[in-house]
PDB file of N, CA, C and O in Angstrom:
ATOM      1  N   MET A   1    -128.353  87.532  50.929  1.00  0.00           N
ATOM      2  CA  MET A   1    -128.152  88.960  50.868  1.00  0.00           C
ATOM      3  C   MET A   1    -129.493  89.593  50.549  1.00  0.00           C
ATOM      4  O   MET A   1    -130.125  89.248  49.551  1.00  0.00           O
ATOM      5  N   SER A   2    -129.922  90.504  51.377  1.00  0.00           N
ATOM      6  CA  SER A   2    -131.222  91.148  51.157  1.00  0.00           C
ATOM      7  C   SER A   2    -131.045  92.535  50.552  1.00  0.00           C
ATOM      8  O   SER A   2    -129.970  93.131  50.631  1.00  0.00           O
ATOM      9  N   SER A   3    -132.121  93.039  49.945  1.00  0.00           N
ATOM     10  CA  SER A   3    -132.067  94.375  49.352  1.00  0.00           C
ATOM     11  C   SER A   3    -131.888  95.446  50.417  1.00  0.00           C
ATOM     12  O   SER A   3    -131.416  96.541  50.110  1.00  0.00           O
ATOM     13  N   LYS A   4    -132.253  95.157  51.658  1.00  0.00           N
ATOM     14  CA  LYS A   4    -132.070  96.125  52.740  1.00  0.00           C
ATOM     15  C   LYS A   4    -130.581  96.309  53.034  1.00  0.00           C
ATOM     16  O   LYS A   4    -130.151  97.405  53.395  1.00  0.00           O
ATOM     17  N   GLU A   5    -129.799  95.245  52.882  1.00  0.00           N
ATOM     18  CA  GLU A   5    -128.378  95.309  53.174  1.00  0.00           C
ATOM     19  C   GLU A   5    -127.598  96.056  52.094  1.00  0.00           C
ATOM     20  O   GLU A   5    -126.605  96.717  52.396  1.00  0.00           O
ATOM     21  N   VAL A   6    -128.034  95.958  50.847  1.00  0.00           N
ATOM     22  CA  VAL A   6    -127.304  96.559  49.734  1.00  0.00           C
ATOM     23  C   VAL A   6    -128.190  97.588  49.050  1.00  0.00           C
ATOM     24  O   VAL A   6    -129.238  97.252  48.499  1.00  0.00           O
ATOM     25  N   GLU A   7    -127.764  98.832  49.088  1.00  0.00           N
ATOM     26  CA  GLU A   7    -128.538  99.907  48.484  1.00  0.00           C
ATOM     27  C   GLU A   7    -127.831 100.440  47.250  1.00  0.00           C
ATOM     28  O   GLU A   7    -126.646 100.186  47.038  1.00  0.00           O
ATOM     29  N   TRP A   8    -128.575 101.181  46.439  1.00  0.00           N
ATOM     30  CA  TRP A   8    -128.063 101.735  45.198  1.00  0.00           C
ATOM     31  C   TRP A   8    -126.759 102.497  45.425  1.00  0.00           C
ATOM     32  O   TRP A   8    -126.648 103.290  46.360  1.00  0.00           O
ATOM     33  N   GLY A   9    -125.779 102.250  44.566  1.00  0.00           N
ATOM     34  CA  GLY A   9    -124.517 102.973  44.617  1.00  0.00           C
ATOM     35  C   GLY A   9    -123.546 102.502  45.669  1.00  0.00           C
ATOM     36  O   GLY A   9    -122.444 103.041  45.770  1.00  0.00           O
ATOM     37  N   ARG A  10    -123.916 101.516  46.451  1.00  0.00           N
ATOM     38  CA  ARG A  10    -123.046 101.044  47.535  1.00  0.00           C
ATOM     39  C   ARG A  10    -122.420  99.696  47.220  1.00  0.00           C
ATOM     40  O   ARG A  10    -122.090  98.942  48.134  1.00  0.00           O
ATOM     41  N   TRP A  11    -122.251  99.379  45.933  1.00  0.00           N
ATOM     42  CA  TRP A  11    -121.684  98.091  45.560  1.00  0.00           C
ATOM     43  C   TRP A  11    -120.866  98.227  44.284  1.00  0.00           C
ATOM     44  O   TRP A  11    -120.994  99.205  43.547  1.00  0.00           O
ATOM     45  N   SER A  12    -120.018  97.222  44.036  1.00  0.00           N
ATOM     46  CA  SER A  12    -119.188  97.204  42.839  1.00  0.00           C
ATOM     47  C   SER A  12    -118.876  95.750  42.495  1.00  0.00           C
ATOM     48  O   SER A  12    -118.706  94.914  43.382  1.00  0.00           O
ATOM     49  N   VAL A  13    -118.805  95.462  41.206  1.00  0.00           N
ATOM     50  CA  VAL A  13    -118.448  94.109  40.750  1.00  0.00           C
ATOM     51  C   VAL A  13    -116.939  94.054  40.576  1.00  0.00           C
ATOM     52  O   VAL A  13    -116.340  94.958  39.993  1.00  0.00           O
ATOM     53  N   TRP A  14    -116.328  92.991  41.086  1.00  0.00           N
ATOM     54  CA  TRP A  14    -114.894  92.773  40.921  1.00  0.00           C
ATOM     55  C   TRP A  14    -114.685  91.286  40.653  1.00  0.00           C
ATOM     56  O   TRP A  14    -114.877  90.457  41.543  1.00  0.00           O
ATOM     57  N   HIS A  15    -114.294  90.952  39.435  1.00  0.00           N
ATOM     58  CA  HIS A  15    -114.134  89.570  38.983  1.00  0.00           C
ATOM     59  C   HIS A  15    -115.421  88.788  39.241  1.00  0.00           C
ATOM     60  O   HIS A  15    -116.454  89.099  38.648  1.00  0.00           O
ATOM     61  N   GLU A  16    -115.379  87.783  40.112  1.00  0.00           N
ATOM     62  CA  GLU A  16    -116.574  86.976  40.400  1.00  0.00           C
ATOM     63  C   GLU A  16    -117.264  87.404  41.686  1.00  0.00           C
ATOM     64  O   GLU A  16    -118.130  86.694  42.196  1.00  0.00           O
ATOM     65  N   ASP A  17    -116.883  88.557  42.209  1.00  0.00           N
ATOM     66  CA  ASP A  17    -117.438  89.028  43.477  1.00  0.00           C
ATOM     67  C   ASP A  17    -118.250  90.307  43.301  1.00  0.00           C
ATOM     68  O   ASP A  17    -117.972  91.131  42.429  1.00  0.00           O
ATOM     69  N   ILE A  18    -119.245  90.444  44.141  1.00  0.00           N
ATOM     70  CA  ILE A  18    -119.956  91.703  44.308  1.00  0.00           C
ATOM     71  C   ILE A  18    -119.530  92.214  45.676  1.00  0.00           C
ATOM     72  O   ILE A  18    -119.827  91.594  46.697  1.00  0.00           O
ATOM     73  N   CYS A  19    -118.832  93.346  45.693  1.00  0.00           N
ATOM     74  CA  CYS A  19    -118.391  93.950  46.954  1.00  0.00           C
ATOM     75  C   CYS A  19    -119.384  95.039  47.319  1.00  0.00           C
ATOM     76  O   CYS A  19    -119.834  95.787  46.451  1.00  0.00           O
ATOM     77  N   PHE A  20    -119.724  95.132  48.579  1.00  0.00           N
ATOM     78  CA  PHE A  20    -120.744  96.091  49.002  1.00  0.00           C
ATOM     79  C   PHE A  20    -120.526  96.550  50.427  1.00  0.00           C
ATOM     80  O   PHE A  20    -119.894  95.866  51.232  1.00  0.00           O
ATOM     81  N   LEU A  21    -121.064  97.726  50.725  1.00  0.00           N
ATOM     82  CA  LEU A  21    -121.039  98.253  52.079  1.00  0.00           C
ATOM     83  C   LEU A  21    -122.336  97.835  52.752  1.00  0.00           C
ATOM     84  O   LEU A  21    -123.422  98.177  52.283  1.00  0.00           O
ATOM     85  N   ASN A  22    -122.227  97.104  53.837  1.00  0.00           N
ATOM     86  CA  ASN A  22    -123.386  96.640  54.587  1.00  0.00           C
ATOM     87  C   ASN A  22    -123.496  97.456  55.876  1.00  0.00           C
ATOM     88  O   ASN A  22    -122.816  97.164  56.860  1.00  0.00           O
ATOM     89  N   ASN A  23    -124.359  98.484  55.867  1.00  0.00           N
ATOM     90  CA  ASN A  23    -124.548  99.312  57.053  1.00  0.00           C
ATOM     91  C   ASN A  23    -125.339  98.599  58.135  1.00  0.00           C
ATOM     92  O   ASN A  23    -125.392  99.077  59.268  1.00  0.00           O
ATOM     93  N   GLU A  24    -125.958  97.463  57.813  1.00  0.00           N
ATOM     94  CA  GLU A  24    -126.749  96.714  58.786  1.00  0.00           C
ATOM     95  C   GLU A  24    -125.918  95.656  59.520  1.00  0.00           C
ATOM     96  O   GLU A  24    -126.424  95.008  60.436  1.00  0.00           O
ATOM     97  N   ALA A  25    -124.657  95.473  59.131  1.00  0.00           N
ATOM     98  CA  ALA A  25    -123.800  94.454  59.749  1.00  0.00           C
ATOM     99  C   ALA A  25    -123.601  94.771  61.228  1.00  0.00           C
ATOM    100  O   ALA A  25    -123.581  95.935  61.629  1.00  0.00           O
ATOM    101  N   MET A  26    -123.455  93.739  62.018  1.00  0.00           N
ATOM    102  CA  MET A  26    -123.226  93.880  63.447  1.00  0.00           C
ATOM    103  C   MET A  26    -121.874  93.287  63.792  1.00  0.00           C
ATOM    104  O   MET A  26    -121.503  92.281  63.187  1.00  0.00           O
ATOM    105  N   PRO A  27    -121.132  93.827  64.701  1.00  0.00           N
ATOM    106  CA  PRO A  27    -121.505  94.916  65.605  1.00  0.00           C
ATOM    107  C   PRO A  27    -121.314  96.303  64.990  1.00  0.00           C
ATOM    108  O   PRO A  27    -121.684  97.303  65.606  1.00  0.00           O
ATOM    109  N   GLN A  28    -120.741  96.380  63.786  1.00  0.00           N
ATOM    110  CA  GLN A  28    -120.582  97.671  63.126  1.00  0.00           C
ATOM    111  C   GLN A  28    -120.633  97.457  61.622  1.00  0.00           C
ATOM    112  O   GLN A  28    -120.468  96.330  61.154  1.00  0.00           O
ATOM    113  N   PRO A  29    -120.861  98.540  60.843  1.00  0.00           N
ATOM    114  CA  PRO A  29    -120.922  98.407  59.389  1.00  0.00           C
ATOM    115  C   PRO A  29    -119.671  97.719  58.839  1.00  0.00           C
ATOM    116  O   PRO A  29    -118.602  97.772  59.448  1.00  0.00           O
ATOM    117  N   ALA A  30    -119.819  97.078  57.689  1.00  0.00           N
ATOM    118  CA  ALA A  30    -118.695  96.334  57.115  1.00  0.00           C
ATOM    119  C   ALA A  30    -118.737  96.369  55.600  1.00  0.00           C
ATOM    120  O   ALA A  30    -119.793  96.538  54.991  1.00  0.00           O
ATOM    121  N   ILE A  31    -117.564  96.206  55.007  1.00  0.00           N
ATOM    122  CA  ILE A  31    -117.475  95.964  53.579  1.00  0.00           C
ATOM    123  C   ILE A  31    -117.435  94.455  53.428  1.00  0.00           C
ATOM    124  O   ILE A  31    -116.592  93.786  54.024  1.00  0.00           O
ATOM    125  N   GLU A  32    -118.351  93.922  52.627  1.00  0.00           N
ATOM    126  CA  GLU A  32    -118.471  92.481  52.444  1.00  0.00           C
ATOM    127  C   GLU A  32    -118.413  92.144  50.962  1.00  0.00           C
ATOM    128  O   GLU A  32    -118.541  93.020  50.106  1.00  0.00           O
ATOM    129  N   SER A  33    -118.220  90.870  50.672  1.00  0.00           N
ATOM    130  CA  SER A  33    -118.261  90.422  49.286  1.00  0.00           C
ATOM    131  C   SER A  33    -119.132  89.176  49.183  1.00  0.00           C
ATOM    132  O   SER A  33    -119.252  88.395  50.127  1.00  0.00           O
ATOM    133  N   PHE A  34    -119.731  89.017  48.017  1.00  0.00           N
ATOM    134  CA  PHE A  34    -120.528  87.839  47.709  1.00  0.00           C
ATOM    135  C   PHE A  34    -119.988  87.278  46.403  1.00  0.00           C
ATOM    136  O   PHE A  34    -120.009  87.955  45.376  1.00  0.00           O
ATOM    137  N   ASN A  35    -119.500  86.030  46.443  1.00  0.00           N
ATOM    138  CA  ASN A  35    -118.964  85.392  45.251  1.00  0.00           C
ATOM    139  C   ASN A  35    -120.108  84.739  44.491  1.00  0.00           C
ATOM    140  O   ASN A  35    -120.814  83.889  45.034  1.00  0.00           O
ATOM    141  N   ILE A  36    -120.293  85.135  43.229  1.00  0.00           N
ATOM    142  CA  ILE A  36    -121.444  84.650  42.468  1.00  0.00           C
ATOM    143  C   ILE A  36    -121.276  83.208  42.005  1.00  0.00           C
ATOM    144  O   ILE A  36    -122.262  82.572  41.633  1.00  0.00           O
ATOM    145  N   VAL A  37    -120.060  82.676  42.017  1.00  0.00           N
ATOM    146  CA  VAL A  37    -119.842  81.282  41.626  1.00  0.00           C
ATOM    147  C   VAL A  37    -120.056  80.353  42.826  1.00  0.00           C
ATOM    148  O   VAL A  37    -120.839  79.406  42.754  1.00  0.00           O
ATOM    149  N   SER A  38    -119.351  80.635  43.931  1.00  0.00           N
ATOM    150  CA  SER A  38    -119.451  79.773  45.117  1.00  0.00           C
ATOM    151  C   SER A  38    -120.651  80.112  45.986  1.00  0.00           C
ATOM    152  O   SER A  38    -121.044  79.321  46.845  1.00  0.00           O
ATOM    153  N   ARG A  39    -121.243  81.300  45.763  1.00  0.00           N
ATOM    154  CA  ARG A  39    -122.360  81.814  46.550  1.00  0.00           C
ATOM    155  C   ARG A  39    -121.977  81.987  48.026  1.00  0.00           C
ATOM    156  O   ARG A  39    -122.825  81.912  48.915  1.00  0.00           O
ATOM    157  N   GLN A  40    -120.691  82.217  48.262  1.00  0.00           N
ATOM    158  CA  GLN A  40    -120.191  82.447  49.615  1.00  0.00           C
ATOM    159  C   GLN A  40    -120.073  83.951  49.866  1.00  0.00           C
ATOM    160  O   GLN A  40    -119.741  84.735  48.977  1.00  0.00           O
ATOM    161  N   ARG A  41    -120.352  84.308  51.085  1.00  0.00           N
ATOM    162  CA  ARG A  41    -120.290  85.698  51.516  1.00  0.00           C
ATOM    163  C   ARG A  41    -119.219  85.814  52.581  1.00  0.00           C
ATOM    164  O   ARG A  41    -119.072  84.930  53.425  1.00  0.00           O
ATOM    165  N   ARG A  42    -118.452  86.934  52.541  1.00  0.00           N
ATOM    166  CA  ARG A  42    -117.426  87.123  53.576  1.00  0.00           C
ATOM    167  C   ARG A  42    -117.242  88.594  53.888  1.00  0.00           C
ATOM    168  O   ARG A  42    -117.469  89.459  53.042  1.00  0.00           O
ATOM    169  N   ARG A  43    -116.826  88.864  55.114  1.00  0.00           N
ATOM    170  CA  ARG A  43    -116.534  90.223  55.576  1.00  0.00           C
ATOM    171  C   ARG A  43    -115.107  90.544  55.161  1.00  0.00           C
ATOM    172  O   ARG A  43    -114.182  89.790  55.463  1.00  0.00           O
ATOM    173  N   LEU A  44    -114.930  91.666  54.469  1.00  0.00           N
ATOM    174  CA  LEU A  44    -113.601  92.088  54.050  1.00  0.00           C
ATOM    175  C   LEU A  44    -112.977  93.051  55.048  1.00  0.00           C
ATOM    176  O   LEU A  44    -111.775  92.993  55.304  1.00  0.00           O
ATOM    177  N   ALA A  45    -113.791  93.934  55.610  1.00  0.00           N
ATOM    178  CA  ALA A  45    -113.285  94.921  56.565  1.00  0.00           C
ATOM    179  C   ALA A  45    -114.434  95.528  57.351  1.00  0.00           C
ATOM    180  O   ALA A  45    -115.557  95.628  56.856  1.00  0.00           O
ATOM    181  N   SER A  46    -114.146  95.925  58.563  1.00  0.00           N
ATOM    182  CA  SER A  46    -115.118  96.676  59.359  1.00  0.00           C
ATOM    183  C   SER A  46    -114.942  98.155  59.044  1.00  0.00           C
ATOM    184  O   SER A  46    -113.850  98.598  58.690  1.00  0.00           O
ATOM    185  N   VAL A  47    -116.026  98.916  59.175  1.00  0.00           N
ATOM    186  CA  VAL A  47    -116.014 100.342  58.875  1.00  0.00           C
ATOM    187  C   VAL A  47    -116.460 101.078  60.129  1.00  0.00           C
ATOM    188  O   VAL A  47    -117.387 100.647  60.816  1.00  0.00           O
ATOM    189  N   GLU A  48    -115.799 102.189  60.424  1.00  0.00           N
ATOM    190  CA  GLU A  48    -116.186 102.975  61.590  1.00  0.00           C
ATOM    191  C   GLU A  48    -117.630 103.427  61.461  1.00  0.00           C
ATOM    192  O   GLU A  48    -118.082 103.790  60.375  1.00  0.00           O
ATOM    193  N   GLN A  49    -118.340 103.405  62.556  1.00  0.00           N
ATOM    194  CA  GLN A  49    -119.753 103.793  62.567  1.00  0.00           C
ATOM    195  C   GLN A  49    -119.973 105.165  61.953  1.00  0.00           C
ATOM    196  O   GLN A  49    -120.969 105.375  61.261  1.00  0.00           O
ATOM    197  N   LYS A  50    -119.063 106.103  62.191  1.00  0.00           N
ATOM    198  CA  LYS A  50    -119.237 107.462  61.697  1.00  0.00           C
ATOM    199  C   LYS A  50    -119.085 107.569  60.180  1.00  0.00           C
ATOM    200  O   LYS A  50    -119.384 108.620  59.611  1.00  0.00           O
ATOM    201  N   SER A  51    -118.625 106.505  59.509  1.00  0.00           N
ATOM    202  CA  SER A  51    -118.402 106.542  58.064  1.00  0.00           C
ATOM    203  C   SER A  51    -119.597 106.063  57.261  1.00  0.00           C
ATOM    204  O   SER A  51    -119.446 105.725  56.087  1.00  0.00           O
ATOM    205  N   ARG A  52    -120.749 106.024  57.843  1.00  0.00           N
ATOM    206  CA  ARG A  52    -121.933 105.554  57.135  1.00  0.00           C
ATOM    207  C   ARG A  52    -122.204 106.411  55.905  1.00  0.00           C
ATOM    208  O   ARG A  52    -122.024 107.628  55.931  1.00  0.00           O
ATOM    209  N   ILE A  53    -122.628 105.775  54.851  1.00  0.00           N
ATOM    210  CA  ILE A  53    -122.945 106.481  53.616  1.00  0.00           C
ATOM    211  C   ILE A  53    -124.397 106.900  53.650  1.00  0.00           C
ATOM    212  O   ILE A  53    -125.283 106.087  53.913  1.00  0.00           O
ATOM    213  N   ALA A  54    -124.639 108.171  53.383  1.00  0.00           N
ATOM    214  CA  ALA A  54    -126.015 108.668  53.295  1.00  0.00           C
ATOM    215  C   ALA A  54    -126.610 108.188  51.979  1.00  0.00           C
ATOM    216  O   ALA A  54    -125.882 108.078  50.992  1.00  0.00           O
ATOM    217  N   PRO A  55    -127.912 107.897  51.927  1.00  0.00           N
ATOM    218  CA  PRO A  55    -128.521 107.360  50.709  1.00  0.00           C
ATOM    219  C   PRO A  55    -128.281 108.183  49.454  1.00  0.00           C
ATOM    220  O   PRO A  55    -128.152 107.613  48.371  1.00  0.00           O
ATOM    221  N   ALA A  56    -128.218 109.501  49.566  1.00  0.00           N
ATOM    222  CA  ALA A  56    -128.046 110.337  48.374  1.00  0.00           C
ATOM    223  C   ALA A  56    -126.583 110.567  48.026  1.00  0.00           C
ATOM    224  O   ALA A  56    -126.289 111.279  47.066  1.00  0.00           O
ATOM    225  N   HIS A  57    -125.675 109.994  48.769  1.00  0.00           N
ATOM    226  CA  HIS A  57    -124.252 110.229  48.569  1.00  0.00           C
ATOM    227  C   HIS A  57    -123.511 108.912  48.419  1.00  0.00           C
ATOM    228  O   HIS A  57    -124.073 107.828  48.581  1.00  0.00           O
ATOM    229  N   GLY A  58    -122.253 109.041  48.110  1.00  0.00           N
ATOM    230  CA  GLY A  58    -121.371 107.898  48.198  1.00  0.00           C
ATOM    231  C   GLY A  58    -121.210 107.112  46.930  1.00  0.00           C
ATOM    232  O   GLY A  58    -121.429 107.612  45.827  1.00  0.00           O
ATOM    233  N   GLY A  59    -120.834 105.903  47.102  1.00  0.00           N
ATOM    234  CA  GLY A  59    -120.493 104.997  46.034  1.00  0.00           C
ATOM    235  C   GLY A  59    -119.435 104.052  46.560  1.00  0.00           C
ATOM    236  O   GLY A  59    -118.954 104.207  47.682  1.00  0.00           O
ATOM    237  N   LEU A  60    -119.071 103.073  45.749  1.00  0.00           N
ATOM    238  CA  LEU A  60    -118.054 102.122  46.151  1.00  0.00           C
ATOM    239  C   LEU A  60    -117.369 101.618  44.897  1.00  0.00           C
ATOM    240  O   LEU A  60    -118.038 101.308  43.911  1.00  0.00           O
ATOM    241  N   ALA A  61    -116.049 101.530  44.916  1.00  0.00           N
ATOM    242  CA  ALA A  61    -115.277 101.047  43.771  1.00  0.00           C
ATOM    243  C   ALA A  61    -114.136 100.183  44.277  1.00  0.00           C
ATOM    244  O   ALA A  61    -113.571 100.448  45.339  1.00  0.00           O
ATOM    245  N   VAL A  62    -113.799  99.154  43.519  1.00  0.00           N
ATOM    246  CA  VAL A  62    -112.697  98.252  43.847  1.00  0.00           C
ATOM    247  C   VAL A  62    -111.608  98.454  42.799  1.00  0.00           C
ATOM    248  O   VAL A  62    -111.895  98.508  41.603  1.00  0.00           O
ATOM    249  N   SER A  63    -110.355  98.568  43.247  1.00  0.00           N
ATOM    250  CA  SER A  63    -109.254  98.743  42.304  1.00  0.00           C
ATOM    251  C   SER A  63    -109.105  97.482  41.444  1.00  0.00           C
ATOM    252  O   SER A  63    -109.486  96.398  41.884  1.00  0.00           O
ATOM    253  N   PRO A  64    -108.560  97.601  40.231  1.00  0.00           N
ATOM    254  CA  PRO A  64    -108.417  96.441  39.339  1.00  0.00           C
ATOM    255  C   PRO A  64    -107.660  95.268  39.965  1.00  0.00           C
ATOM    256  O   PRO A  64    -107.957  94.109  39.676  1.00  0.00           O
ATOM    257  N   ASP A  65    -106.669  95.577  40.833  1.00  0.00           N
ATOM    258  CA  ASP A  65    -105.907  94.491  41.468  1.00  0.00           C
ATOM    259  C   ASP A  65    -106.551  93.992  42.759  1.00  0.00           C
ATOM    260  O   ASP A  65    -106.036  93.061  43.378  1.00  0.00           O
ATOM    261  N   GLY A  66    -107.658  94.588  43.173  1.00  0.00           N
ATOM    262  CA  GLY A  66    -108.368  94.151  44.371  1.00  0.00           C
ATOM    263  C   GLY A  66    -107.708  94.546  45.677  1.00  0.00           C
ATOM    264  O   GLY A  66    -108.124  94.080  46.738  1.00  0.00           O
ATOM    265  N   GLN A  67    -106.691  95.392  45.629  1.00  0.00           N
ATOM    266  CA  GLN A  67    -105.973  95.783  46.836  1.00  0.00           C
ATOM    267  C   GLN A  67    -106.623  96.953  47.568  1.00  0.00           C
ATOM    268  O   GLN A  67    -106.370  97.157  48.756  1.00  0.00           O
ATOM    269  N   TRP A  68    -107.463  97.727  46.868  1.00  0.00           N
ATOM    270  CA  TRP A  68    -108.046  98.922  47.442  1.00  0.00           C
ATOM    271  C   TRP A  68    -109.543  98.963  47.188  1.00  0.00           C
ATOM    272  O   TRP A  68    -110.021  98.559  46.128  1.00  0.00           O
ATOM    273  N   ILE A  69    -110.265  99.452  48.168  1.00  0.00           N
ATOM    274  CA  ILE A  69    -111.696  99.732  48.003  1.00  0.00           C
ATOM    275  C   ILE A  69    -111.892 101.189  48.389  1.00  0.00           C
ATOM    276  O   ILE A  69    -111.447 101.634  49.447  1.00  0.00           O
ATOM    277  N   LEU A  70    -112.558 101.915  47.519  1.00  0.00           N
ATOM    278  CA  LEU A  70    -112.803 103.329  47.730  1.00  0.00           C
ATOM    279  C   LEU A  70    -114.304 103.526  47.914  1.00  0.00           C
ATOM    280  O   LEU A  70    -115.098 103.034  47.113  1.00  0.00           O
ATOM    281  N   PHE A  71    -114.697 104.248  48.971  1.00  0.00           N
ATOM    282  CA  PHE A  71    -116.107 104.554  49.146  1.00  0.00           C
ATOM    283  C   PHE A  71    -116.267 105.933  49.745  1.00  0.00           C
ATOM    284  O   PHE A  71    -115.435 106.393  50.527  1.00  0.00           O
ATOM    285  N   GLY A  72    -117.345 106.579  49.365  1.00  0.00           N
ATOM    286  CA  GLY A  72    -117.643 107.897  49.898  1.00  0.00           C
ATOM    287  C   GLY A  72    -118.396 107.772  51.206  1.00  0.00           C
ATOM    288  O   GLY A  72    -119.204 106.859  51.382  1.00  0.00           O
ATOM    289  N   SER A  73    -118.135 108.683  52.117  1.00  0.00           N
ATOM    290  CA  SER A  73    -118.840 108.648  53.394  1.00  0.00           C
ATOM    291  C   SER A  73    -119.230 110.061  53.805  1.00  0.00           C
ATOM    292  O   SER A  73    -118.699 111.052  53.303  1.00  0.00           O
ATOM    293  N   MET A  74    -120.155 110.115  54.715  1.00  0.00           N
ATOM    294  CA  MET A  74    -120.580 111.386  55.272  1.00  0.00           C
ATOM    295  C   MET A  74    -120.461 111.266  56.782  1.00  0.00           C
ATOM    296  O   MET A  74    -121.235 110.551  57.417  1.00  0.00           O
ATOM    297  N   ASP A  75    -119.493 111.964  57.352  1.00  0.00           N
ATOM    298  CA  ASP A  75    -119.240 111.869  58.783  1.00  0.00           C
ATOM    299  C   ASP A  75    -120.183 112.748  59.591  1.00  0.00           C
ATOM    300  O   ASP A  75    -120.431 112.488  60.768  1.00  0.00           O
ATOM    301  N   GLN A  76    -120.707 113.789  58.955  1.00  0.00           N
ATOM    302  CA  GLN A  76    -121.519 114.737  59.709  1.00  0.00           C
ATOM    303  C   GLN A  76    -122.430 115.488  58.736  1.00  0.00           C
ATOM    304  O   GLN A  76    -122.049 115.743  57.593  1.00  0.00           O
ATOM    305  N   MET A  77    -123.615 115.834  59.188  1.00  0.00           N
ATOM    306  CA  MET A  77    -124.514 116.646  58.380  1.00  0.00           C
ATOM    307  C   MET A  77    -125.059 117.755  59.266  1.00  0.00           C
ATOM    308  O   MET A  77    -125.602 117.497  60.340  1.00  0.00           O
ATOM    309  N   ASP A  78    -124.911 118.977  58.810  1.00  0.00           N
ATOM    310  CA  ASP A  78    -125.377 120.130  59.562  1.00  0.00           C
ATOM    311  C   ASP A  78    -126.397 120.901  58.741  1.00  0.00           C
ATOM    312  O   ASP A  78    -126.422 120.813  57.514  1.00  0.00           O
ATOM    313  N   ASN A  79    -127.225 121.647  59.425  1.00  0.00           N
ATOM    314  CA  ASN A  79    -128.183 122.549  58.794  1.00  0.00           C
ATOM    315  C   ASN A  79    -128.054 123.915  59.440  1.00  0.00           C
ATOM    316  O   ASN A  79    -127.711 124.036  60.616  1.00  0.00           O
ATOM    317  N   ASP A  80    -128.334 124.937  58.655  1.00  0.00           N
ATOM    318  CA  ASP A  80    -128.323 126.299  59.172  1.00  0.00           C
ATOM    319  C   ASP A  80    -129.705 126.903  58.993  1.00  0.00           C
ATOM    320  O   ASP A  80    -130.406 126.601  58.027  1.00  0.00           O
ATOM    321  N   VAL A  81    -130.088 127.758  59.929  1.00  0.00           N
ATOM    322  CA  VAL A  81    -131.338 128.514  59.825  1.00  0.00           C
ATOM    323  C   VAL A  81    -130.929 129.976  59.677  1.00  0.00           C
ATOM    324  O   VAL A  81    -130.119 130.492  60.447  1.00  0.00           O
ATOM    325  N   MET A  82    -131.510 130.634  58.664  1.00  0.00           N
ATOM    326  CA  MET A  82    -131.164 132.035  58.413  1.00  0.00           C
ATOM    327  C   MET A  82    -132.409 132.901  58.501  1.00  0.00           C
ATOM    328  O   MET A  82    -133.504 132.472  58.136  1.00  0.00           O
ATOM    329  N   LEU A  83    -132.236 134.104  58.982  1.00  0.00           N
ATOM    330  CA  LEU A  83    -133.321 135.078  59.076  1.00  0.00           C
ATOM    331  C   LEU A  83    -133.129 136.101  57.965  1.00  0.00           C
ATOM    332  O   LEU A  83    -132.061 136.702  57.848  1.00  0.00           O
ATOM    333  N   VAL A  84    -134.149 136.299  57.157  1.00  0.00           N
ATOM    334  CA  VAL A  84    -134.111 137.316  56.100  1.00  0.00           C
ATOM    335  C   VAL A  84    -135.096 138.405  56.504  1.00  0.00           C
ATOM    336  O   VAL A  84    -136.301 138.168  56.592  1.00  0.00           O
ATOM    337  N   GLU A  85    -134.576 139.579  56.745  1.00  0.00           N
ATOM    338  CA  GLU A  85    -135.432 140.697  57.150  1.00  0.00           C
ATOM    339  C   GLU A  85    -135.781 141.570  55.947  1.00  0.00           C
ATOM    340  O   GLU A  85    -135.037 141.641  54.969  1.00  0.00           O
ATOM    341  N   ASN A  86    -136.916 142.222  56.047  1.00  0.00           N
ATOM    342  CA  ASN A  86    -137.388 143.135  54.994  1.00  0.00           C
ATOM    343  C   ASN A  86    -137.517 142.455  53.644  1.00  0.00           C
ATOM    344  O   ASN A  86    -137.205 143.050  52.612  1.00  0.00           O
ATOM    345  N   PHE A  87    -137.972 141.224  53.646  1.00  0.00           N
ATOM    346  CA  PHE A  87    -138.182 140.481  52.398  1.00  0.00           C
ATOM    347  C   PHE A  87    -139.433 140.988  51.703  1.00  0.00           C
ATOM    348  O   PHE A  87    -140.459 141.146  52.364  1.00  0.00           O
ATOM    349  N   ARG A  88    -139.399 141.250  50.411  1.00  0.00           N
ATOM    350  CA  ARG A  88    -140.574 141.744  49.659  1.00  0.00           C
ATOM    351  C   ARG A  88    -140.786 140.909  48.430  1.00  0.00           C
ATOM    352  O   ARG A  88    -141.718 141.161  47.667  1.00  0.00           O
TER     353      ARG A  88
END
């Protein structure tokens, strides 16, 4: 597991596993886990390409029973340009 695959705020510890969002996974981003005892890595779920987490946003949490993973995503980012007239 490289630091490029796991970025700040995109991981959570659950029992003996580190669960993380890997935006570099192919063919599409995935939620993966790394077991610190067995040192085995596995894909838990694929994530839609549009659900990528922006570096300044997001997070990842695993429910206590391991049945749910919650993560923040940014599907779209827009910018607006405004004109201010008679500015002094």
